[in-house]
C-alpha positions, 0 to 999 in steps of 0.5 A, a space after each residue: 500499499 502507498 502512504 498517501 503522504 510518499 512523495 513520488 517523482 515521475 520523469 515526463 516522457 509524453 503530453 500528458 505529463 508535459 501538460 502536468 509539467 506545466 500547469 502545476 507552475 500556475 497553480 503554485 503561483 496564482 495567488 502570486 500577484 507579481 508572477 507572470 504566466 507566461 503562455 502555455 503555447 511557449 511553454 509546450 515548444 520550449 520542451 518540443 525537441 522538433 521545435 527548440 534548437 537547444 535540444 540540438 546540444 543538450 540532453 532534457 529530463 523533465 520531472 515531476 513530483 506527486 503525493 497523493 496521486 496530485 502534481 505537487 512540484 516540478 524540475 528539469 535536469 539537463 546537461 548543455 554539452 556545450 557548456 561541457 566544453 567551457 573552461 572551468 573557470 568561467 562558471 561551466 566546463 566538464 562534469 557540470 549539469 544543470 537544473 531549472 523550472 523548479 517549482 514545489 508545493 513545500 520544503 519537503 517536495 523541494 528536497 525531493 526534487 532537487 535529490 532526483 535532479 541530483 540523481 539523474 545527472 549523476 547518473 549521466 556521469 555529472 559532479 556538479 548540479 548548477 542551476 536554477 537555468 531554465 533552460 539555458 543560460 541565455 533563457 531565465 538564469 537564476 533564482 529571484 532572491 530580491 525584488 519579488 515586489 513588482 512583476 519581471 518584465 520580459 524574458 526575466 524570472 520571478 519566484 517563490 521567496 521560500 525558495 532560496 531557503 529550501 534550495 540553501 538548506 538542500 546544501 547549495 551554495 551561491 555561484 554568482 549572482 546576477 542583477 538587473 537595474 530600474 532607469 528612470 528615463 523621461 528626464 535624460 542623464 546628467 550633463 556630464 553624460 550629455 557631453 561624452 555623447 556630444 562629444 561621440 558625436 563629433 568624432 567622425 568615426 564613430 556612428 551609431 545606426 538603428 538596426 535595418 529590419 529588412 536585412 533582419 538576418 544580415 543584422 542579426 548575423 552581426 549581432 551574434 558575431 560580436 555577442 559570442 566575442 564580447 560574452 566569450 570570456 564571461 562567467 557562465 558563457 555557452 556559445 549561441 548557435 546559428 540555429 538557436 539566433 534563428 530561432 531566437 530571431 524568429 520569436 523576438 522579430 515581431 516586438 523588434 523596433 529597429 529605433 529600439 536597437 542600435 549598432 556601433 560602428 568605428 571607421 565602419 567597422 560594427 563594434 557594439 551593440 544594444 538591444 532594447 524591448 517593450 515590455 511585453 509582460 504587461 500585455 500578457 500578464 491578465 491573459 493568464 497563460 493563454 491566447 484563447 479566446 481573445 488574448 491573441 486579438 489583444 496581443 496583435 493589436 499591442 504589437 502594431 506598435 508597442 507602446 509600453 510604459 517599460 523597456 528592457 535591455 536585455 543584451 549589450 556587447 562590444 567587442 573585445 578589444 575595445 572592452 574596458 576602454 574610454 571609447 566603448 564607455 561612450 559609444 554605450 552612452 551614445 547608444 543609451 541615450 539614442 534609445 532613451 530619445 525614441 523609447 519616450 518618445 515614440 513608445 511613451 517608456 518612463 523607465 527602462 531595466 539594464 539586465 541581467 548583469 553579472 555582479 562582478 562585470 565592473 564596466 557593466 557595473 560602472 556604466 549602471 552607476 553613471 546613469 544613476 539606475 539603481 539595482 530592482 532585482 537580484 538572482 542567484 544561480 547556485 551549485 552543489 558537488 555531486 
């Protein structure tokens, strides 16, 4: 006879299991006003090997926890084989597997789920668990540990504040902290920053331009090249494949606004970029994860002009030979100011969010400080030897 209080972890290998895996997040978070329900179609696609190119270089095992026949939690255990080839000094490397998509009804469920994920990783030959990553470092990395009061912006996560204690009690320690910065953008920046920007515009060798959406694939390739070079030495870096950039580009294309993504050229060569996205979360949150019956119409209507009080800068990069230079900082300020003007004037934005930023990325932290932005959210990536 099964103990009604016993927790059993079951691997997800079919549609019914995947549906239960997806739905438990809505059940556990529905009372949290700051949680933004993801679209169910997006969640199903995330775990579809035929559609998500992450599976082209990763092995993924979703799991659900059941107690008395009722689903009470979930977790994914996964191995990114590109991450295994990275230097250990950069946070990944041989033997490092990941967990993510973590949701649990209570601490007992959390402990059982983490133990199951660790066992799966150990069986795959891993010697270290790093997470949460849901699923890739490029998706929604880290566990929210500060900033629970407001909803996350596009492509960022939100978690139960109890999860931190449960994960740490299971033997996990902090591997890295990721920060996001709140930035009021209506009134502009300090006179010093304005002088730096004006000086840059007088330099004929510097050219700041918006992306050309009619050459979307070519522009995406330029950004990908700079990104992989710029972030190549960063903690947690895993290369983005051509298949992934095509997939991400297709996903983000409806959100892309040419005047919110800038490329900086120096002597005619693209050397830096800054990507800004309108915050679609404010539109999708009321849909409660479904586009039916009329959510699709609301979303399409909003996508016509993407007017939004909030915008987010998810990615910025500068080529390695210019990193930590005055020129790089100047071009960053120029791109930020150009986008700020467009975001306020054309899209009605009043605030921006920068991040995530590694807590020890001195260059980005210095830029964030210089424009008087303030840390508004903190995420933690944990690790544990297996």
